C-alpha positions as a printed NumPy array, in Angstrom:
array([[ -9.098,   6.46 ,  13.093],
       [-12.187,   4.511,  12.621],
       [-12.533,   2.089,  15.375],
       [ -9.789,   0.502,  16.717],
       [ -8.425,   0.973,  12.502],
       [ -6.152,   3.236,  11.6  ],
       [ -6.838,   4.58 ,   7.852],
       [ -3.726,   4.829,   5.598],
       [ -4.963,   7.877,   2.827],
       [ -2.683,   8.203,  -0.555],
       [ -2.98 ,  11.569,  -2.472],
       [ -1.366,  10.739,  -5.592],
       [ -1.754,  13.591,  -8.292],
       [ -2.401,  13.298, -11.991],
       [ -3.28 ,  16.305, -14.965],
       [ -5.475,  14.805, -17.43 ],
       [ -6.232,  17.168, -20.575],
       [ -8.531,  16.062, -23.488],
       [ -6.691,  16.698, -26.852],
       [ -8.192,  18.93 , -28.862],
       [-10.782,  19.744, -26.797],
       [-10.208,  23.318, -25.676],
       [ -6.894,  24.146, -26.761],
       [ -4.78 ,  22.782, -30.037],
       [ -3.102,  19.449, -29.457],
       [  0.12 ,  22.132, -30.137],
       [ -0.398,  23.611, -26.639],
       [ -1.492,  21.19 , -24.608],
       [  1.465,  19.31 , -25.606],
       [  3.445,  22.506, -24.705],
       [  1.558,  22.497, -21.283],
       [  2.483,  18.743, -20.623],
       [  6.43 ,  19.188, -21.852],
       [  6.4  ,  22.079, -19.418],
       [  4.691,  20.012, -16.514],
       [  6.903,  16.853, -17.892],
       [ 10.021,  19.073, -16.822],
       [  8.741,  19.97 , -13.181],
       [  7.288,  16.882, -12.928],
       [ 10.99 ,  15.069, -13.413],
       [ 12.909,  17.646, -11.657],
       [ 10.67 ,  17.006,  -8.671],
       [ 10.592,  13.026,  -8.735],
       [ 14.839,  13.312,  -8.845],
       [ 14.746,  15.364,  -5.588],
       [ 11.628,  12.987,  -3.842],
       [ 11.783,   9.234,  -3.977],
       [  8.808,   9.317,  -2.143],
       [  6.189,  10.768,  -4.256],
       [  4.58 ,   9.008,  -7.08 ],
       [  2.862,  10.516,  -9.883],
       [ -0.01 ,   8.997, -12.254],
       [ -0.621,   9.796, -16.24 ],
       [ -3.313,   8.499, -17.754],
       [ -2.748,   8.96 , -21.468],
       [  0.327,   8.395, -23.814],
       [ -0.775,  10.583, -26.801],
       [  1.447,  13.626, -25.532],
       [  4.804,  11.248, -23.664],
       [  4.564,   9.638, -27.592],
       [  5.635,  13.231, -29.176],
       [  7.483,  14.346, -26.01 ],
       [  9.74 ,  11.277, -26.122],
       [  9.812,  12.402, -30.095],
       [ 10.689,  15.392, -29.151],
       [ 12.989,  15.51 , -26.353],
       [ 15.252,  12.842, -26.29 ],
       [ 17.814,  14.081, -24.021],
       [ 14.797,  13.881, -21.546],
       [ 13.997,  10.486, -22.089],
       [ 15.962,   9.001, -19.961],
       [ 15.394,  10.88 , -17.183],
       [ 11.61 ,   9.659, -18.317],
       [ 12.249,   6.275, -18.287],
       [ 13.922,   5.853, -15.197],
       [ 11.238,   7.438, -13.388],
       [  8.441,   5.036, -14.903],
       [ 11.269,   2.231, -14.184],
       [ 11.927,   3.302, -10.56 ],
       [  7.73 ,   3.429, -10.724],
       [  7.167,   6.944,  -9.434],
       [  5.543,   7.515, -12.825],
       [  2.825,   4.91 , -13.459],
       [  0.348,   4.605, -16.813],
       [ -2.829,   4.338, -15.501],
       [ -6.51 ,   3.946, -17.243],
       [ -4.79 ,   4.248, -19.674],
       [ -4.789,   4.295, -23.447],
       [ -3.86 ,   6.14 , -26.157],
       [ -6.479,   8.82 , -24.994],
       [ -8.345,   8.569, -22.802],
       [-11.75 ,   8.224, -24.218],
       [-15.141,  10.06 , -22.14 ],
       [-16.616,   6.041, -22.12 ],
       [-19.989,   7.567, -22.676],
       [-19.453,   8.62 , -26.532],
       [-17.616,   6.496, -28.852],
       [-18.315,   3.051, -29.672],
       [-17.153,   0.013, -28.49 ],
       [-14.324,  -0.261, -31.414],
       [-12.96 ,   2.712, -30.877],
       [-11.952,   2.242, -27.136],
       [-10.554,  -1.745, -28.422],
       [ -8.397,   0.548, -30.67 ],
       [ -7.653,   3.092, -28.116],
       [ -6.2  ,   0.473, -25.796],
       [ -4.808,  -1.346, -28.872],
       [ -2.517,   1.522, -29.984],
       [ -1.446,   2.767, -26.377],
       [  0.043,  -1.47 , -26.322],
       [  2.299,  -0.001, -28.64 ]])
C-alpha cells in the first residue's frame, strides 16, 4: 500500500529470442514450439493468466507446421490470453537498424 492507495501489480510473462543470435532459426523454432505447446496446455487450465508474444517470425512457421494446434492458438489469441505486443515480424534492436528496416519489419508483421 502506498499512502492510502492500494497498488495492483500485474506480472505478464513472455519470452523473446533474437532470431539467429546464438542459435539457428531451427533451434529457436524447436524451443518456440515446446514453449507454445506448454503455454496452450497451461492457458486451457488457467484462464486468469495472460501471455505476451513480441514477434511473429516463429509463429508463422508454427502455423504452417502444426496445423493441428492452430485453432487452440487462435482461440487463445481471440480470448486475449495471448497478445502480441511491441511487435513486428521480429523485434529489432532499435539502436542498430535504419528507420526503413524498422518500418518494413512492421509492414511484414501486419500481413
